[in-house]
C-alpha positions as CSV (number, residue, x, y, z in Angstrom):
1,X,-8.5,2.1,3.5
2,X,-8.8,5.3,1.2
3,X,-6.4,7.0,-1.0
4,X,-7.0,10.7,-2.3
5,X,-5.3,11.9,-5.2
6,X,-5.0,16.0,-5.4
7,X,-4.2,17.1,-8.8
8,X,-3.0,20.7,-9.5
9,X,-6.4,21.5,-11.0
10,X,-8.2,21.1,-7.6
11,X,-9.9,17.9,-9.0
12,X,-9.5,15.2,-6.2
13,X,-9.9,11.5,-6.9
14,X,-10.4,8.8,-4.1
15,X,-10.2,5.4,-4.1
16,X,-11.7,3.4,-1.3
17,X,-12.6,-0.2,-0.1
18,X,-9.5,-2.0,0.1
19,X,-7.3,-3.5,2.7
20,X,-3.9,-2.5,3.5
21,X,-1.4,-4.4,5.8
22,X,-0.5,-2.4,8.9
23,X,3.4,-1.9,9.0
24,X,3.3,-1.2,12.8
25,X,1.5,-4.6,13.6
26,X,3.8,-6.5,11.1
27,X,6.8,-5.2,12.9
28,X,5.3,-6.4,16.2
29,X,4.4,-10.0,15.1
30,X,6.3,-12.7,17.4
31,X,9.1,-14.5,15.6
32,X,7.2,-17.8,15.4
33,X,4.4,-15.9,13.5
34,X,6.8,-14.5,10.9
35,X,8.6,-17.7,10.5
36,X,5.0,-19.5,9.4
37,X,4.1,-16.6,7.2
38,X,7.9,-16.8,5.3
39,X,7.3,-20.7,5.2
40,X,4.0,-20.2,3.4
41,X,5.2,-17.5,1.5
42,X,2.7,-15.1,2.8
43,X,5.2,-13.0,4.0
44,X,6.8,-12.3,0.6
45,X,3.3,-11.6,-0.6
46,X,2.9,-8.7,2.3
47,X,5.9,-7.2,1.4
48,X,4.8,-7.0,-2.5
49,X,1.6,-5.4,-1.3
50,X,3.1,-2.9,0.8
51,X,5.6,-2.2,-2.3
52,X,2.6,-1.6,-4.4
53,X,1.1,0.9,-2.4
54,X,4.0,3.0,-3.1
55,X,2.5,3.3,-6.8
56,X,-0.1,5.6,-5.5
57,X,2.6,8.2,-5.5
58,X,3.7,7.6,-9.0
59,X,0.0,7.6,-10.0
60,X,-0.7,11.0,-8.4
61,X,2.6,12.4,-10.5
62,X,1.4,10.8,-13.7
63,X,-2.0,12.2,-13.3
64,X,-0.8,15.6,-12.1
65,X,1.2,15.9,-15.2
66,X,-1.2,15.0,-17.6
67,X,-3.7,17.7,-16.6
């Protein structure tokens, strides 16, 4: 996956080389698979990962206001 952050100054920062859980594929997993992920606490980690991706928006805002 790649994330790009564009600043008001025209500068662009790119972050790449990281993996991301596909939300659509996660939603389409079988109930048994979701149950296994929940029992092993992996489902919790997946949701924490997805939540952390929203921090890119905050990062973009902070970088834009500091320039």
